C-alpha positions in Angstrom: 76.4 18.6 29.9 75.4 21.9 30.7 76.1 23.1 26.7 74.3 20.1 26.0 71.4 21.0 28.0 71.3 24.5 26.7 71.2 23.3 23.3 68.2 20.3 24.3 66.5 23.2 25.7 66.4 25.9 22.7 65.5 23.1 20.4 62.9 21.7 22.4 61.8 25.5 22.5 61.9 25.9 18.8 59.9 22.6 18.2 57.2 23.8 20.4 54.4 25.8 18.0 54.5 28.9 20.7 57.9 28.7 21.3 57.9 28.1 24.9 57.9 25.9 27.2 57.5 25.7 31.5 61.0 24.6 33.7 59.1 21.1 34.9 58.5 19.9 31.3 62.0 21.1 29.9 63.3 19.2 33.5 61.3 16.3 32.5 62.5 16.1 28.7 66.4 16.9 29.7 65.5 13.5 32.4 63.5 11.2 30.4 64.6 11.4 26.8 68.5 12.4 27.1 68.9 11.0 30.6 69.8 14.2 32.4 68.8 13.8 35.7 69.0 17.3 37.0 66.7 19.1 39.6 64.5 22.1 38.9 66.8 24.7 40.2 69.5 23.3 38.0 67.3 24.1 34.9 66.4 27.4 36.3 70.1 28.3 36.2 70.5 27.0 32.4 67.6 28.8 31.7 69.1 32.3 33.5 72.0 31.5 31.5 70.3 31.3 28.1 68.1 34.5 29.0 71.9 36.4 30.1 73.0 35.3 26.5 69.6 36.6 24.7 68.5 33.2 23.5 65.5 33.4 25.6 63.0 35.4 27.8 62.2 33.9 31.2 59.4 34.7 33.4 58.2 33.2 36.9 55.2 31.7 37.5 54.6 30.2 40.7 57.8 27.9 41.4 58.5 27.1 37.6 60.1 29.6 34.9 58.7 30.0 31.7 60.8 30.2 28.9 60.0 32.1 25.3 62.5 31.6 22.6 64.2 34.8 21.2 65.4 35.2 17.5 69.0 34.9 18.8 67.9 31.3 20.5 66.4 30.5 17.3 69.5 31.5 14.9 71.8 29.8 17.3 69.3 26.4 16.5 69.7 27.2 12.9 73.3 27.1 13.1 73.7 31.0 11.6 75.4 32.2 14.6 77.5 30.5 17.9 76.1 31.3 21.5 79.1 30.9 23.7 78.3 28.5 26.3 75.9 26.4 24.3 76.7 23.3 22.6 76.5 23.9 18.2 73.6 21.9 16.9 74.9 19.3 14.5 74.7 19.8 10.7 71.8 18.0 9.1 71.8 15.1 7.4 71.7 14.6 3.6 
């Protein structure tokens, strides 16, 4: 489930015009759209993992974290590279 959630987070960031999002928004997306009901500390742990892997940058803003997609994260979403611990995106439909 962690690997899937990490991919969902990267995809959500990639879809955003600014390439960024808050942990509270990502928590809502995981819960409401993908049925992954985890608390904010769990989401923070996934963001921290993605930051350690160079996929996102993370900064704290009060009780939430703000994640910004980095080139490596975008390359994973685009299937150009593989980031360990992150589910691979499925192939695009033809």
